[in-house]
C-alpha positions as CSV (number, residue, x, y, z in Angstrom):
1,M,28.4,-17.1,15.0
2,E,32.0,-16.2,15.5
3,R,31.2,-14.4,18.8
4,L,29.1,-17.4,20.1
5,R,32.0,-19.7,19.4
6,A,34.5,-17.6,21.0
7,E,32.2,-17.4,24.1
8,S,31.6,-20.9,24.5
9,G,34.7,-22.5,23.3
10,D,34.3,-26.2,22.8
11,E,31.2,-26.3,24.8
12,F,27.6,-25.8,23.4
13,P,26.3,-22.3,23.9
14,E,23.8,-21.9,26.7
15,K,21.1,-19.4,26.8
16,V,21.2,-18.3,23.2
17,T,18.3,-16.2,22.5
18,A,17.4,-13.5,19.9
19,F,17.5,-10.8,22.6
20,R,21.3,-10.8,23.2
21,E,23.2,-7.6,23.5
22,G,25.0,-8.2,20.5
23,M,22.1,-8.7,18.1
24,A,21.5,-5.6,15.9
25,V,17.7,-5.5,15.6
26,H,16.4,-8.6,17.4
27,G,13.9,-7.5,20.2
28,R,14.4,-3.7,19.4
29,Y,11.1,-2.8,17.8
30,Q,10.7,0.9,17.2
31,Q,14.2,1.6,18.4
32,P,16.7,3.1,15.9
33,C,18.6,0.8,13.7
34,P,22.3,0.9,14.7
35,R,23.4,1.1,10.9
36,C,20.9,3.7,9.4
37,G,18.8,5.1,12.4
38,A,15.4,4.0,10.9
39,K,12.8,2.5,13.3
40,I,13.0,-1.3,13.7
41,Q,9.8,-2.8,12.2
42,R,8.2,-6.1,13.4
43,I,6.1,-8.8,12.0
44,R,4.1,-11.3,14.2
45,Y,3.1,-14.9,13.4
46,A,1.1,-16.6,16.1
47,D,3.4,-16.3,19.2
48,N,6.5,-15.5,17.2
49,E,8.0,-12.2,16.4
50,T,10.6,-11.0,13.8
51,N,12.3,-7.7,14.0
52,Y,13.9,-6.2,11.0
53,C,15.2,-3.0,9.6
54,A,13.3,-2.1,6.4
55,I,15.9,0.0,4.9
56,C,19.0,-2.2,5.6
57,Q,17.3,-5.5,5.2
58,T,14.5,-5.1,2.7
59,G,15.4,-2.2,0.6
60,G,12.7,-0.1,2.2
61,K,9.9,-2.4,1.6
62,L,7.7,-3.5,4.7
63,L,7.1,-6.9,5.2
64,A,3.5,-8.3,5.5
65,D,2.3,-10.4,8.5
66,R,-0.3,-13.1,8.0
67,S,-3.2,-11.6,9.8
68,L,-3.2,-7.7,9.8
69,S,-2.0,-7.5,6.1
70,R,-4.8,-9.7,5.1
71,L,-7.3,-7.7,7.0
72,L,-6.1,-4.4,5.4
73,R,-5.4,-5.7,2.0
74,Q,-4.9,-2.8,-0.2
75,D,-4.6,-0.4,2.5
76,W,-1.4,-2.4,4.0
77,P,1.5,0.0,3.5
78,K,4.1,-1.2,1.2
79,T,6.9,1.3,2.2
80,L,8.2,3.2,5.2
81,D,6.9,6.3,3.6
82,E,3.3,5.0,3.3
83,L,3.6,3.8,6.9
84,E,4.5,7.4,8.0
85,L,1.7,8.8,6.0
86,L,-0.8,6.5,7.8
87,T,0.8,7.4,11.1
88,I,0.5,11.2,10.5
89,R,-3.0,10.9,9.3
90,K,-4.0,9.2,12.8
91,C,-2.7,12.0,14.8
């Protein structure tokens, strides 16, 4: 917020989106987190998308989305390690 205030001064900030260069994880799905290097995760709700680092922001826990997690129920991975195991099994 301080950066936006400095850029816009007393004016209302124009073209503020989640995909700004200064944002750490927004719009960077599967890219490495700038802090810890883990892959950025994403959850989707309808037309909206949220990107987050499971290590830095949720303590290693994967967040559930509304549709896929309900479909998979017990098979939904709870941690990054479980997700990696599922990914390895697919290969």
